[in-house]
C-alpha positions in Angstrom: -22.5 33.4 -14.7 -21.2 30.0 -15.9 -22.5 27.1 -13.8 -19.6 24.8 -12.8 -20.0 21.1 -13.1 -19.6 19.4 -9.7 -17.0 16.6 -9.5 -16.7 14.6 -6.3 -13.6 12.5 -5.9 -13.7 9.8 -3.1 -10.2 8.9 -2.0 -6.9 10.8 -2.0 -4.6 8.0 -3.0 -2.5 8.0 -6.1 -5.4 8.2 -8.5 -7.7 10.6 -6.7 -5.0 13.0 -5.8 -3.6 13.0 -9.4 -7.1 13.7 -10.8 -7.7 16.5 -8.3 -4.3 18.1 -9.0 -4.9 17.9 -12.8 -8.3 19.6 -12.4 -6.9 22.3 -10.2 -7.9 25.8 -11.3 -10.2 24.5 -14.1 -13.8 25.2 -14.8 -15.0 22.4 -12.5 -16.1 22.6 -8.8 -14.0 19.7 -7.3 -14.7 18.2 -3.9 -12.1 15.7 -2.6 -13.4 13.5 0.2 -11.1 11.2 2.3 -11.3 9.7 5.7 -7.8 11.0 6.4 -6.5 14.6 6.0 -3.3 13.3 4.3 -2.1 11.4 1.3 -0.1 8.3 2.3 2.7 6.8 0.2 2.0 3.1 0.6 5.1 1.7 -1.2 7.3 2.8 1.8 4.9 1.8 4.5 7.1 -1.1 5.5 9.9 1.4 6.3 7.7 3.1 8.8 6.9 -0.4 10.3 10.6 -1.2 10.7 11.5 2.2 12.2 13.5 3.4 9.1 11.3 6.3 8.3 9.0 8.7 10.3 5.3 8.4 9.5 5.4 12.1 8.5 7.9 11.3 5.7 5.4 9.2 3.8 2.3 11.3 4.6 1.4 14.7 3.2 -1.4 17.0 4.3 -4.1 17.4 1.6 -4.8 21.0 2.5 -1.1 21.8 1.9 -1.3 20.3 -1.6 -4.3 22.5 -2.5 -3.3 25.8 -0.7 -3.3 27.7 -4.0 -6.4 26.1 -5.5 -9.4 28.2 -6.4 -11.7 25.2 -7.1 -10.7 22.2 -5.1 -12.3 21.8 -1.7 -11.5 19.1 0.9 -13.7 17.3 3.4 -12.6 14.7 5.9 -15.4 12.1 6.2 -16.4 8.5 5.7 -18.5 7.9 2.6 -21.5 5.8 3.6 -23.4 5.2 0.4 -24.2 6.7 -3.0 -27.6 7.4 -4.6 -26.9 7.3 -8.3 -30.5 8.0 -9.2 -30.4 11.4 -7.4 -26.7 11.9 -7.9 -26.0 12.2 -4.2 -23.1 11.0 -2.0 -24.0 10.4 1.6 -21.1 10.8 4.1 -20.7 10.9 7.8 -20.8 14.7 7.8 -23.3 15.7 5.1 -24.9 14.7 1.8 -23.2 16.1 -1.4 -24.7 16.4 -4.9 -22.5 15.7 -7.9 -22.5 15.8 -11.7 -19.6 13.4 -11.9 -18.5 11.0 -9.2 -15.1 9.3 -9.1 -14.5 6.5 -6.7 -10.8 6.0 -6.0 -10.7 4.8 -2.4 -8.5 1.8 -3.1 -8.5 -1.6 -1.5 -8.2 -3.1 1.9 -6.5 -6.2 3.4 -7.9 -9.4 2.2 -8.1 -12.1 4.9 -10.0 -14.5 2.5 -12.9 -14.7 5.0 -10.7 -16.0 7.9 -12.0 -14.1 10.9 -9.4 -15.7 13.2 -6.5 -14.4 11.1 -8.1 -11.0 10.8 -8.3 -10.8 14.6 -4.7 -11.8 15.4 -2.5 -10.9 12.4 -1.1 -7.5 11.8 -2.0 -5.7 8.5 0.0 -2.9 7.0 -2.2 -1.0 4.6 -2.3 2.4 6.3 0.0 4.7 8.3 -1.8 3.9 11.7 -1.4 0.2 10.9 2.3 0.7 10.1 2.8 2.6 13.4 0.9 -0.2 15.3 3.2 -2.8 13.7 6.3 -0.7 14.6 5.2 -0.6 18.2 4.6 -4.4 18.1 8.0 -5.1 16.7 9.9 -2.8 19.1 7.8 -4.1 22.1 8.7 -7.7 21.1 12.4 -6.9 21.4 11.8 -5.5 24.9 9.6 -8.5 25.9 12.3 -10.9 24.7 14.6 -9.7 27.5 12.3 -11.0 30.2 10.6 -13.9 28.4 10.7 -17.4 29.8 12.5 -20.0 27.7 9.1 -21.5 26.7 7.8 -18.2 25.4 11.0 -16.9 23.8 10.9 -18.7 20.5 7.3 -17.7 19.7 8.3 -14.0 20.3 11.4 -14.5 18.1 9.5 -16.0 15.2 8.3 -13.3 12.8 5.9 -14.8 10.2 5.1 -12.7 7.0 2.3 -14.2 5.0 2.5 -13.1 1.4 5.6 -13.1 -0.9 4.7 -10.0 -3.0 6.8 -6.8 -2.9 5.4 -5.8 0.6 6.3 -9.2 2.1 9.7 -9.4 0.5 10.7 -5.8 1.4 9.5 -6.2 5.0 11.3 -9.5 5.4 14.5 -7.9 4.1 14.2 -4.9 6.4 13.6 -7.1 9.5 16.6 -9.3 8.5 18.9 -6.3 8.3 17.5 -5.0 11.6 18.5 -8.4 13.2 22.0 -8.2 11.7 22.9 -4.6 12.1 20.8 -3.0 14.8 19.7 -5.5 17.5 23.3 -6.5 18.5 24.1 -2.8 19.2 20.7 -1.9 20.8 20.7 -5.1 23.0 24.3 -6.0 23.8 23.0 -8.1 26.7 20.7 -10.3 24.6 21.5 -12.9 21.9 19.1 -12.4 19.0 20.5 -15.2 16.9 17.3 -17.1 17.5 15.2 -14.4 15.8 13.7 -16.2 12.7 11.9 -14.5 9.9 9.6 -16.6 7.7 7.9 -15.7 4.4 5.0 -18.0 3.6 3.8 -17.7 0.0 0.9 -19.7 -1.5 2.2 -19.6 -5.1 5.5 -21.4 -6.3 7.6 -18.2 -6.2 8.1 -14.9 -4.3 7.4 -11.9 -6.4 5.2 -14.1 -8.6 4.2 -11.5 -11.2 7.8 -10.5 -11.9 10.4 -12.2 -14.2 11.9 -15.6 -13.4 15.3 -13.9 -12.9 13.9 -11.5 -10.4 12.0 -14.3 -8.6 15.2 -16.4 -8.2 17.5 -13.5 -7.3 15.1 -12.1 -4.7 14.8 -15.5 -3.1 18.6 -15.9 -3.1 18.9 -12.4 -1.4 16.3 -13.3 1.2 18.0 -16.7 2.0 21.4 -15.0 2.2 19.9 -12.7 4.8 18.7 -15.7 6.8 15.0 -15.5 5.9 13.2 -18.9 5.7 11.2 -18.8 2.4 8.4 -21.3 2.1 6.5 -21.3 -1.2 3.5 -23.4 -2.1 2.5 -22.9 1.5 -0.9 -21.8 2.7 -1.9 -20.7 6.2 -5.1 -22.3 7.4 -5.3 -21.0 11.0 -3.7 -18.5 13.4 -4.9 -18.2 17.0 -2.5 -15.5 18.1 0.1 -18.1 19.3 0.4 -20.8 16.6 0.4 -20.6 12.8 -1.1 -23.7 11.3 -0.3 -24.6 7.7 -2.4 -26.6 5.3 0.3 -29.2 5.0 0.0 -29.9 8.8 3.1 -28.0 9.9 2.9 -25.5 12.8 5.0 -22.4 13.6 4.8 -20.8 17.1 4.6 -17.1 16.7 3.3 -14.0 18.4 4.1 -11.8 15.4 2.2 -12.7 12.2 2.2 -9.9 9.5 -0.5 -10.3 6.8 0.6 -9.2 3.4 -1.2 -11.9 1.4 -3.6 -9.9 -0.8 -6.1 -7.1 -1.1 -9.8 -6.7 -1.8 -11.8 -3.7 -2.9 -13.6 -1.6 -0.4 -17.4 -2.0 -0.8 -19.8 0.9 -1.2 -23.6 0.8 -0.9 -25.3 2.0 -4.0 -23.0 0.2 -6.6 -25.0 -2.4 -8.4 -23.9 -6.0 -7.8 -23.6 -6.6 -11.6 -21.0 -3.8 -11.7 -18.7 -5.7 -9.2 -16.3 -8.4 -10.2 -13.7 -10.6 -8.4 -11.7 -9.0 -5.7 -14.6 -6.6 -5.2 -13.3 -4.4 -8.1 -15.7 -2.3 -10.1 -16.1 -3.1 -13.8 -15.2 0.0 -15.9 -15.0 0.8 -19.6 -12.0 2.3 -21.4 -12.9 5.7 -20.0 -13.0 4.4 -16.4 -16.8 4.8 -16.3 -18.5 2.1 -14.1 -20.7 -0.2 -16.0 -24.5 0.2 -15.4 -24.1 3.6 -13.9 -24.2 7.2 -15.3 -21.5 9.7 -14.6 -19.8 7.4 -12.0 -16.2 6.4 -12.5 -13.6 4.2 -10.7 -9.9 4.7 -10.7 -6.8 2.7 -9.5 -6.9 -0.5 -7.5 -10.7 -0.5 -7.2 -11.2 -0.5 -10.9 -11.2 -3.5 -13.2 -10.7 -2.6 -16.9 -10.4 -5.5 -19.4 -8.4 -4.5 -22.5 -6.8 -6.6 -25.3 -3.4 -6.2 -23.7 -4.8 -6.8 -20.1 -7.8 -9.1 -20.4 -7.6 -9.9 -16.7 -7.4 -6.2 -15.6 -4.4 -4.1 -14.9 -1.9 -4.6 -12.1 -2.9 -2.9 -8.8 0.1 -0.6 -8.7 0.7 3.2 -8.3 1.6 3.8 -12.0 -1.7 2.5 -13.2 -3.6 4.7 -10.7 -1.7 7.8 -11.6 -2.1 7.3 -15.3 -5.8 6.7 -15.0 -6.2 9.9 -13.0 -4.3 11.8 -15.6 -6.4 10.4 -18.5 -9.7 11.1 -16.8 -8.7 14.7 -16.0 -7.8 15.1 -19.7 -11.2 13.7 -20.7 -13.0 16.1 -18.4 -11.1 19.0 -19.9 -11.9 17.8 -23.4 -15.6 17.5 -22.5 -15.6 21.3 -21.8 -14.5 21.9 -25.4 -16.9 19.2 -26.8 -13.9 17.3 -28.1 -13.8 13.5 -28.4 -12.4 11.7 -25.3 -9.4 9.4 -25.3 -9.4 5.7 -24.2 -7.1 4.6 -21.4 -4.2 2.4 -22.4 -1.6 1.2 -19.9 2.1 1.4 -20.9 3.9 -0.9 -18.6 6.8 1.0 -17.0 8.1 -2.1 -15.2 8.1 -3.3 -11.6 10.6 -3.5 -8.8 11.3 -4.6 -5.3 14.1 -4.1 -2.8 15.3 -6.8 -0.4 18.0 -4.9 1.5 21.0 -2.7 1.1 22.4 -3.0 -2.4 19.9 -5.8 -3.1 17.0 -5.1 -5.4 15.3 -6.5 -8.5 14.0 -4.4 -11.4 11.9 -5.6 -14.4 11.6 -3.2 -17.3 9.4 -4.1 -20.4 12.4 -5.2 -22.4 14.9 -6.5 -19.8 15.5 -7.0 -16.1 18.5 -6.4 -13.8 19.4 -7.0 -10.2 21.8 -5.9 -7.5 23.4 -2.6 -6.7 22.2 -0.7 -9.8 18.6 -2.1 -9.3 18.8 -0.8 -5.7 19.8 2.7 -6.7 17.1 2.7 -9.4 14.5 1.6 -6.8 15.6 4.5 -4.5 15.6 7.1 -7.2 12.1 6.1 -8.6 10.6 6.1 -5.1 12.1 9.5 -4.2 10.7 11.0 -7.4 7.2 9.7 -6.6 7.1 11.2 -3.2 5.0 14.3 -3.1 7.0 17.2 -1.6 10.6 18.4 -1.8 10.6 18.4 2.1 9.6 14.8 2.2 12.1 13.8 -0.5 14.8 15.5 1.5 13.8 13.9 4.8 13.7 10.4 3.2 17.0 10.9 1.4 18.8 12.1 4.6 17.4 9.0 6.5 18.5 6.6 3.7 22.0 8.1 3.5 22.4 8.0 7.3 21.2 4.4 7.3 23.5 3.5 4.3 26.7 4.7 5.9 26.2 3.4 9.5 23.5 0.7 9.1 21.4 2.4 11.7 18.4 4.7 12.2 17.4 7.0 15.1 13.7 6.3 14.9 13.2 3.3 17.2 10.8 5.2 19.4 8.0 3.2 21.1 5.0 5.5 20.9 1.9 4.1 22.5 -1.5 5.8 22.5 -2.3 7.6 25.7 -5.4 6.6 27.7 -7.5 8.7 29.9 -9.3 7.5 33.0 -12.9 8.6 32.9 
């Protein structure tokens, strides 16, 4: 009987899931470990936070993906540490041996060491965090009905820290909510004082994108009434007041942190294999430097190439392609054929600011407006995992498109039990 090589994949994000799918029904024994029993589609997380999509629309059960797989097993656990000398992964449920280990557990919110901001600001990197933020936003509107005049403006100020795609898309969604939904939901309350801020430390929003996209997205945001402050850095936030490095202050009970990511750390990875942003240094085959048979994929990996000397962008397309290439290399190894190096072919980047307002950068040119918005919708629908989820999202988007509304503004709070 042929002995199967054991491959352990840690993380079921874009990279880990793609790798596991491409290794399905091959001559490898694949174990996929994640702390959640679902894959989450992060690019649409902001739509859950603003009650445009149900959490289930952007989440997909892992066991459903691999229902027909003969060789992929799934375990829901926290990975505690790895022992590369003995080729063991220690988790919260058991220890597992591996022949090849792939770390693809992505990144977490980067608060840049500011514990105060970490305590009071709202992150949006996972489905539970998006639901928490949705509850906060909806509860704020209820609280505004009974707030005293002194408290009201701090409730009405929504401050988004970070002008990348997440911050821009979230600001646009909140601005459209203010314009189209709140007057209908709360006819007895004037929400004209609701103010949305974007605070960005660099000179532009969407800093990695083209100059046209930067300018157009800022114009779209300002047309929607968003106050955009670039070259602006937050120094403190105590839950009530945002203090900026230039001395300005903004009273706010709602600060959303979208200002950066940092790699999740894992005990057992040598310090010399970790670079800035807590990313793992990998070669052109995604193998972590100074380790045998341990690989990193996606956001957590840092691969310097002639085209990308500062590493690749931390986006889904990179993660998916790396997963595909590594799967191909594992299959080639079974045939004793030479492996292929990873090379990223930039497919472009995009962001949406609101209805019929989006920006798209392709390698050769960029475009903005209605066509960009439809392009953004089409690409995101294609990336979503299942036909059912695609259909659910499409129906929600069409409903929202024709009547500027959604039916998902349900305030769901966790139940508590007296013991």
